[in-house]
Structures are given as structure tokens and as C-alpha cells.
C-alpha positions in Angstrom: 22.0 16.0 -34.2 23.9 13.6 -32.2 23.7 15.6 -29.3 20.3 16.0 -29.0 19.8 12.2 -30.4 21.7 11.2 -27.0 19.7 13.8 -24.8 16.8 12.2 -25.8 17.8 8.8 -25.3 18.9 9.6 -22.1 15.6 11.1 -20.9 13.6 8.0 -22.2 16.0 6.0 -20.1 15.5 8.1 -16.8 11.4 7.3 -17.7 11.6 3.9 -17.8 13.9 3.6 -14.8 11.4 5.8 -13.2 8.0 3.8 -13.7 10.2 0.1 -13.3 11.0 1.8 -10.1 7.2 2.5 -9.0 5.7 -0.4 -11.1 5.8 -2.6 -7.9 4.3 -0.1 -5.6 1.1 -0.9 -4.3 -0.9 1.8 -3.5 -4.3 -0.4 -3.7 -4.8 -3.8 -2.4 -6.5 -6.4 -4.2 -8.4 -8.6 -1.7 -11.3 -11.1 -1.8 -13.0 -13.2 1.0 -10.9 -15.5 2.5 -7.2 -13.8 1.9 -4.8 -13.4 4.9 -3.5 -9.5 5.5 -2.2 -8.5 8.3 -3.9 -5.0 9.6 -4.1 -2.4 12.3 -5.0 -3.4 15.8 -6.2 0.2 16.9 -10.0 -0.3 16.6 -11.8 1.5 14.9 -11.4 4.6 16.4 -7.7 4.7 14.7 -7.9 6.6 11.2 -4.5 4.4 9.9 -6.3 1.9 8.3 -2.6 0.0 7.6 -2.8 -3.2 6.1 0.2 -5.5 4.7 1.4 -9.0 3.6 3.8 -9.0 6.1 3.7 -8.8 9.8 4.9 -5.5 11.4 3.6 -1.9 13.1 1.5 0.0 11.9 2.2 3.9 11.1 0.1 4.8 14.1 3.2 2.2 16.3 1.0 -0.2 16.9 1.6 -4.0 16.3 -0.3 -5.3 13.1 -2.3 -8.4 13.6 -3.2 -11.2 11.1 -6.8 -10.9 9.8 -8.7 -12.8 7.4 -10.9 -11.1 4.5 -14.8 -12.0 5.4 -16.1 -9.5 3.1 -15.0 -7.4 0.3 -16.5 -4.8 -2.0 -15.3 -2.0 -3.9 -12.9 -0.1 -2.4 -13.3 -1.6 1.3 -12.6 -4.8 2.9 -14.2 -6.2 6.2 -11.8 -8.3 8.1 -11.1 -10.4 11.4 -8.7 -10.1 13.1 -7.0 -11.9 15.5 -8.4 -11.2 19.2 -11.0 -8.6 17.9 -13.8 -8.2 19.3 -15.4 -7.5 16.3 -14.9 -7.0 12.7 -13.8 -4.2 11.1 -13.8 -2.1 7.6 -10.7 -0.7 6.0 -10.2 1.1 2.6 -8.3 -1.3 0.0 -6.8 2.3 -1.2 -4.0 4.0 0.6 -3.1 7.3 1.1 -0.1 6.4 1.6 1.7 2.9 0.2 5.2 1.6 0.4 7.7 3.0 -2.6 10.1 0.0 -2.1 9.9 -1.5 -5.7 8.9 -4.4 -7.2 11.8 -6.4 -5.3 9.5 -5.7 -1.9 6.4 -7.8 -1.1 5.4 -6.0 1.8 2.3 -3.8 0.2 1.8 -1.8 2.7 -1.1 0.9 2.5 -1.6 3.4 5.0 -4.0 6.3 5.7 -2.0 8.0 7.6 2.4 8.8 6.6 4.7 6.8 8.5 7.4 3.4 7.8 6.3 0.4 6.2 6.7 -3.2 7.0 9.6 -3.4 5.4 11.0 -0.5 7.2 11.6 2.1 4.4 8.9 5.5 4.2 5.6 4.9 3.1 4.8 7.8 -0.2 1.7 9.8 -0.8 0.1 8.3 -3.6 -0.8 11.1 -6.0 -3.9 9.9 -7.8 -4.4 10.3 -11.1 -7.6 12.0 -13.2 -8.9 10.2 -16.0 -9.8 12.2 -18.8 -13.3 12.1 -19.8 
């Protein structure tokens, strides 16, 4: 009885620690018009769609540039970036996201694997299916 209680308690603690580790992982950026964000500077032909709250490099190796959200819709934002000739549209849900935990506030998301702006590896986002 005592062994099963200790085992059950150990499993519960492990599950809580895993949940806490991924609780701060942003897989989707909540943005509204007027917000500032850093975004990939590669142009419309680049499929990485990297965005982050910090300056750094996008997953395709280019510098992120400061951009302003000019329009926000469900799952998409239109950004006006410094030095861009035209506004670009980005997905707000990443296929990959920084898994640096709740202490990190970079909130890097991308459609391609790579490093986030804080230097950690990005993790693939596993979609959860809703029952119904």
C-alpha cells in the first residue's frame, strides 16, 4: 500500500512539473493592432513566418526587424516592418515555438524549426484535438 502511494505521488509530481515547464511556452501570439513585435525580414517568399517579442534572428538566418501590427484577424496579423516596401501577413500560430519555459518572455514562434531569439531550440507544436 505504501509503495503504491509513493509511486502515485511521484507520478503526479512529475506530471505537474511537465505541465509547469510547458505552461510558459507560447505557441500562439495574441496580438492586436498597434502592438510591436519582431518579425522575419525575408519577404513574402519566405515560409518561416518567424515572430518574437525580442530582437534576434529568424529561423532562416536573417535578422528580425521591429514591426507594428496594422491589422489583426483570427490566426493572422498584417505587419508594417521597418524598411519594408509593403505590409506582410504572418500566422499567429507557430508550427514551432520556443520551449524555454515561463521564466523566458521571448515568445518566439515560427513555421520552420530552428533557434528562438533566446538561443534555445524551438520545439514542434503538437496540436490537440478537441472532443466533440
